C-alpha positions as CSV (number, residue, x, y, z in Angstrom):
1,M,-2.7,8.3,-7.8
2,A,-4.2,6.7,-4.6
3,R,-6.8,9.4,-4.2
4,K,-7.8,9.1,-7.9
5,H,-8.2,5.4,-7.7
6,A,-9.3,4.8,-4.1
7,G,-12.1,7.6,-4.2
8,D,-14.2,6.9,-1.2
9,K,-12.9,3.5,-0.4
10,A,-11.0,2.7,2.8
11,I,-8.7,0.4,1.0
12,W,-7.3,0.2,-2.5
13,K,-5.1,-2.5,-3.8
14,C,-3.0,-2.5,-7.0
15,D,-0.4,-5.0,-8.6
16,I,3.0,-3.5,-8.1
17,E,3.8,-4.0,-11.7
18,I,0.8,-2.1,-12.8
19,L,1.3,0.7,-10.5
20,R,5.0,1.0,-11.7
21,Q,3.8,1.3,-15.2
22,K,1.0,3.7,-14.5
23,S,3.5,5.9,-12.5
24,G,5.8,6.0,-15.5
25,S,8.7,4.6,-13.6
26,V,11.6,3.2,-15.6
27,Q,13.1,1.5,-12.7
28,T,13.5,-2.2,-12.4
29,L,10.6,-3.9,-10.4
30,R,13.1,-4.8,-7.7
31,H,14.2,-1.0,-7.3
32,F,10.6,0.2,-7.5
33,R,9.6,-2.2,-4.7
34,S,12.5,-0.9,-2.7
35,D,11.3,2.7,-3.2
36,V,7.8,1.7,-2.1
37,R,9.2,0.2,1.1
38,D,10.9,3.5,1.7
39,I,7.5,5.3,1.2
40,I,6.1,2.8,3.7
41,K,8.7,3.8,6.2
42,R,8.2,7.5,5.8
43,D,4.5,7.3,6.1
44,S,4.1,10.7,4.7
45,L,1.1,10.6,2.4
46,P,-1.5,13.0,3.9
47,D,-4.8,10.9,3.4
48,Y,-3.4,7.3,3.1
49,R,-0.9,4.9,4.5
50,V,0.9,2.4,2.2
51,A,1.5,-1.3,2.7
52,L,2.9,-4.1,0.7
53,D,1.1,-7.4,0.3
54,T,3.8,-10.0,-0.4
55,S,1.5,-13.0,0.3
56,G,0.9,-13.8,-3.4
57,K,2.5,-13.1,-6.8
58,P,2.6,-10.5,-8.0
59,H,3.0,-8.4,-4.8
60,R,0.3,-5.7,-4.3
61,I,0.6,-2.3,-3.1
62,V,-2.2,-1.3,-0.6
63,F,-3.3,2.1,0.1
64,Y,-5.5,2.4,3.2
65,T,-7.2,5.4,4.6
66,R,-6.0,7.2,7.9
67,D,-9.7,7.5,8.8
68,G,-9.7,5.1,11.7
69,K,-13.5,4.8,11.7
70,A,-13.8,3.9,8.0
71,L,-10.7,1.7,8.1
72,T,-12.0,-0.2,11.2
73,K,-15.4,-0.9,9.5
74,E,-13.5,-2.2,6.4
75,L,-11.1,-4.2,8.3
76,Q,-13.8,-6.1,10.0
77,R,-14.6,-7.6,6.6
78,I,-11.1,-8.9,5.8
79,D,-8.4,-11.0,7.5
80,W,-5.2,-10.4,5.2
81,F,-4.5,-7.0,6.7
82,E,-2.2,-8.3,9.5
83,K,0.2,-10.0,7.1
84,L,1.0,-6.7,5.2
85,E,4.4,-5.1,5.4
86,R,3.5,-1.7,6.9
87,Q,5.2,1.2,8.4
88,S,4.8,-0.3,11.9
89,T,6.3,-3.6,10.8
90,L,9.2,-2.2,8.8
91,Q,10.5,-0.1,11.5
92,D,12.1,-3.0,13.3
93,D,14.4,-3.8,10.2
């Protein structure tokens, strides 16, 4: 799903509720969010990493490229990235 929607973008964001619906999940939003956090911890998607932006409502799922050069270029334009729940921030839990 990330590859389809992100295309050549370094970062793709989606409201968690919309992604839950698009994925066909019948889970409650709370359980879906928990599964997303498990995906973040596993960090196993080949082309992307996943993060959860909880700074606003609704929460957003963020897919970002593993291509360091493309990601660095995009991150220079934005400032919210450091606030995301990412694989490196969830390992300490």
